N, C-alpha and C positions, 0 to 999 in steps of 0.2 A: 411723136412716136406712139403707135397704138398697141394696146395689149395683144390684139389679134395678130398683128404683124410679128411681134416677138414670139408669140406662141407658135406660129408657123415655122419660124427659124429654129425654135427649140425642138420641135418634132423632127426636123431634118438633121439636127446636130447632136442630140443627146439620146443616149440609150433609153428605150421605153421602160427599162427596169427601174429607172428613177421616176417614180410616180409623183404627181402633184395634186394637191387638193383643190387649188383654184387656178385660174388663168389671169390672176392679178399680178402684175409685175411691179415690184416696189421701186420707188424713186427716193423716198426719204421717210424717216420715222422719228417720233419723239414720244417718249413715255409710253402711253397706250394707244397711240394713233399712228397710222401708216398712210402715206399718200402714194398713189400709183403713178405710172409714167404719163397718164392722161390727166393727172391733177386731182383725181377723186380721192376723198378721205374715207378711211375705214377705221373702225374701232377694233382693236386687236384683242380677241379673246382666245388666242392661241399662244402668244408669247414665244413663238419659235419652238413650240412644244415644251413649255415650262423652263425655258432658258433665261428669258429676260424678266425674271421675277422682280428685279430692281428697275424695270422699265427700259425701253429703247434709249440708248445713249445717255444713261444717267451721268450728270455732270461730274460726279466724283470718280466714277469708273473711267470716263473719257480722260479726265485730268491725269489719273494715275497711269493710263496707257501712254498718253502723250509724253509724260515725264520719262517713262521707260524707253520710249522711242528715241529720246534725246541722249540716252546712255548707250544702249545696245539692244539688238533685237534677237540675237541667237548666238550661243556659243556651244550648245549641247552641254547640259548639266554634268554629264559623265566625263566631259573633257575639261571644261573650265566652269566650275560651279559658281553660284551667286547667292548672296545673302538672303534676298527676299524669298527664295525657294525654301530656305530653312525657316524663315519667319512664318510663312503660310503653313508649313508642316507642323510647327509648334502650336499654332492656333487651332488647327484641326485636331491635333492630339488632345488638346484641352477641351474642345467643343463636342467631339463625338462621344456618345454615351459610354460609360464604363469607368469605374474608379480604379483603374490600373494603368500601368505605364503603356503607352501606345507609340507606334511609329507609323509613318506615312510614306507612300511613294506617289509621284505624279506621272500621269500619262496624258493622253489627248482627248479620248472619247469615252463615253459610257461603256461601249462594248469592250474597249481595251481595259477599262477598269475591271469589268466582270472577268475577262480572260485572265488577268493577273491575279484576281482574288482566287480563282480556281487553281492556278499554278501554285500560289502560296499555300493554300489549304492542302493540296496534295503533297507539297514538300514538307509541310509541318507534321502531317499525320502519317506519311508513308502509305497512304491509301489512294485509291483512284476513283471510286464511284462517287457520283453526285446525285442528289435528289432535288428536283424542282417541282413546280406546280403547273397544272393545266391553266391556260389563260395567261400565263406569265409572258413578259417580254424582256429579254436580256440582251438584245442586239442582233446584228446581221452577220457577224463573223461566224465561222463554223461552230465554235463552242457556243457563241451567243445564240445562234438560231437553234442549236440542238437543245439548249436549256429552255428556249422559248416554247410555250405550250400552245402554239397555234400554227397550223400547217400553212394555210393560204393567207397572205402571199409569201410568207417568210421562208418556207422550206420547199415549196413547189419547184421541181425541176433541178434541184441542186444535188441530187444523189444521196448516198448514205451519210447519215449524221455521225457525230463523234460517238465512240463507244462509252459504255459505263455511265450513261446518264439515264435516270429514271424519273417518271412523272407520277405524282399522285393528284387526285382531284382537289382543286382549291375550294375551301368551304364557302359556299354562297347559298344561304337559305332561300333566297328568292328563286333560285333555280333548282331547289330540291336537294342540295348537298349540305348536310349538317357537319358540324365539327366532329361528331361521332362517326359519320360516314368516312370522313377523311382519315381519321385515326384508324378505323377498321381497315381501310385499304392499305395504309402504311404498314400495319401489322402483318397483313397478308403478303405485302411486298417483301418484308423481311423474312417471311417463312418460305416464299416460293421463288423469289428472283435474285435477291442480293443479301448476303450476310451483312448485318449492320457493322460488323467488325471490319468490313471492307469499304465502308462509306466515309469519305473525307468530309463532306459538308452537305448541309441543307442550304439552299439559296431561296430567299423569299423577298418579294416586294411588300412592304407594310401596307401599301395601297397599290393594287394592280393598276398599271398605266394603260397600255394598249388593251389589256384584258377587260377593261370596263369600269375602272375606278371603284372596285370592290375592296373594302377594307378587310384586312385580316381580323376575324372576330376576336374580341378582347380575351375570350377564354382560351383561344387556340394558341396564341403566341407563347404563353407560359408552358403549355403542354409540349410544344415543339422544343423549347429550351430544355425541358426536363428530359425528353427523349434523347436529345443531342448529348446532354451531360451523361446520361446513363450508358451510352454506347461510345463515348469519346469522339463524337461527331461535332465538327465546327458549325456554327450558325453564321451565315453570311446574310446581311441585310443589304438588299439592292435599293439604295436611296437615290438613284440617278434622277428619277422624276419627282420623288417626294421630298427631297432635301431643300434646305435653305429657305425656311419660313413658309413654304407652300402650304403645309398642313396646320399652321398655327404654332408649330414648334420648329426649332432649327432643323431637327431630324425627326421623322415620323415615329421612329422607335421610342422616342421619349413618351409617347402616349401609352405605351404598354408597360413601362417599368421593367422591361426585359432588355438585357444587354447583349448585343451580338459580339461575336469574336472578331469579325471583319465587316467593315462597311464600305460599300462602293458609292461613289458620287461623281457627278459631272454637271451638265446642264446649268442650273442656277448658280453654280459656283463661279462661273466666268462672266456672268452678266452680258453674254453675247460674244465672248471670246473663247476659243477652244481650250478647255482644260478639264481634266478628270483626275480623280484621286482614289487611292485605296488606303484606308486607315484601319489598324487592328492592333491586337495585343502585341507588345514588342517582341516577345519570344516567337510568336507565330510569324510576324513580318520579317524576322531575321533568319527564318528557316532556309530560304534560297541563298545560295552562295553569291559572292560578288560577281556581277556581270549577268546573273540570271534574270534580273529585272531591269527595266529601263526602256529607252527608245530615243531615237534621234531628236524628236520634238517633245518628248515627255517633259512636262513642266517648263514649257517655253516661257521666257521672261515676260512676254506680253500677257499671256494668260495668267501667270503668277501675280503680276501687278494688278490685273483686273480682279482676281480672286481676293486679294487682300482688301481692295476697295469695297467689294461686295459685302464682305463680312462687316466692315465699318458701317456701310449704309444700313444693313439689316438691324444692327444694334442702335445706331443713332436715330433712325426713323421708326423704330419699334414695329418692324414689319410682321413679326409673329402675331402681335396683337391686332394689327390691321388686317391680316389674313382672316382672323376669326370674325372681325367686324364685317368685312366684305362678304365672306361666305355665308354668314347668317342672313344678311340682307338678300342675297341671291336666293337662298333656299326658302326664305319667307315669301318672296315674290312668286317663286315656282309653286309653293304650296297653295297660294291663293288662286292658282289657275287650275287646280285639279278638277273642279266641276266643269269648267269650260273646255278643258282639254282631257277627255277621257282616255286618251292614249297614254297618259302619264302613269307608269307602273311603279316608279320608285324615284326618290330624290335623296341624294346621299353625298357624303364626303366630308372629311375633316378640314378645318380651316378654309382656305380658298382653293382646295382641290376637289371640286364639286362636279356632280354629274346628274343628268336626268335620263331615265330609261323609258323607252316607249314600247308598248305592246298593242296588238289589236284590241280595241275596247272590249272589256269584259272577258278577256282571255289571258292566257299566259304565253301566247304566241308572239315572239319578237316581231316588231314592225320596222324593219330596216328602211322600207320605202318612205314611210312617214318621216323617219329620222333624217334621211337625206334631203327630203323636201324642205324640212325646217332649215337645214344647213344652207341650202341653195337660196331659199327665200330671204334668210337673214343676210346673206352675202349681197343680194340685190339691194337691201336696205342699208348696207354699209357696216355690217357686223360680221366679223370673221369668227366662225365656229369650227370645231373639230369633232368628228365622230370617233367612236372606238367600240370595243367589245367584240367578243367572239362572234356574235350574231349581227354586228353592225348596227345595233339599235340603241346606242348610247351617245348622247352629246356630252362632251366634257368641257368644262369651263376653266381656262387657264390664263386669264388676263394678268398683266403685270400687277403686282401687289401695290405698286405705287400709283395706280390709276387715280386720276383726279375725281373728286366726288361728283362733279357735274357730268363728266364723261361717263362715269359708271351709271349714273341715273339715266342718261340718254341710252346707254346700252341695254339697261333693264327694260326701258320702254319699247325699244326695237324688238327685244326678245319676246315680250308679252304680246305685242301686235302680231308678230310672226306666228307665234303658237296659236293664237286665237284664229287667225286667218286659215292656217293649215288645218286646224281641227274642223272648222266650218266646211272646208272643201272636201274633207275626207268622206 
């Protein structure tokens, strides 16, 4: 079977609203490698968008899932509960930052986790307004895309967004927005548009995902916490993409020494199986009444089993430390190419959540064409890359943290050759 044959069938059968980055159709995968239906091998620097941090089909995750399959696959936790749901909740309550009693709920997707975090914040505060940031991505549900700070393609054509959601500029010095600029806009927002006494929560990604892998500046997070505390506003950390060793910590908020009231997570928690969670202060999490939270598949036993195994793997294989090691190697290689590739405007990212941003040489003009050319050329050479950013000029690197050293070295060589070739042709 050929990729082109399946692609033609896909075009005929599936809504065009479900976009795809490649026309490579997977047949099998192992750790950081994927083989397509034609037998060609690729090195995966996407990891299902930061999902298989522990690698494709990690033996311990697969073993845990197989064991669960032999017991039962679904009861709906709200009907017939099960012990491993409780175990995973206890583990997350202990692992999520904050020296206070916490409670957890499980759902299925990151967008669902965000939706529930907003519900919980509103129930706990008796307030309705929410403040998010430009460039943010929080999902494709109506509340998720309303919170998302990017119009195309997420909001285009879908009509009016949810009410009582406000955006302030995300502080990115590279694009001329300082921490002081953001704080000034927030102050004006409180004076002109929304009474802070009506705001339930701030929601922030410690490192923006789709927005371009920009870290929250270290000086900004404490100020956001201070403003939240002053006005009785909750702080929600969206750790859907940053969680589970990706940034060199189990959770990215650990880099800041700032504790959120609520944390959302998904992606890396399941190691390839659908599961998401919301963890927060116990009294906040208990604000909704019985039946106000949940879902038919929320905390499905298969995903729960995978989640417990993922936490074991991260600890046993010291993946937080490995993320730092891999990220440092990648950033060093990219830094060594600055003279040969003048399009490189910035290299960044904590742990192994890294990105390179491209501008037209000698300017501050984003170069999306060069970025996409690099992605496509790398794909031809067998390396899967993802782009991101409001201007489409950022390549993000999200390989499994378990990638073998020799495969990682091979990927870096492909990346270097690709960048050099594209720069010469520009």
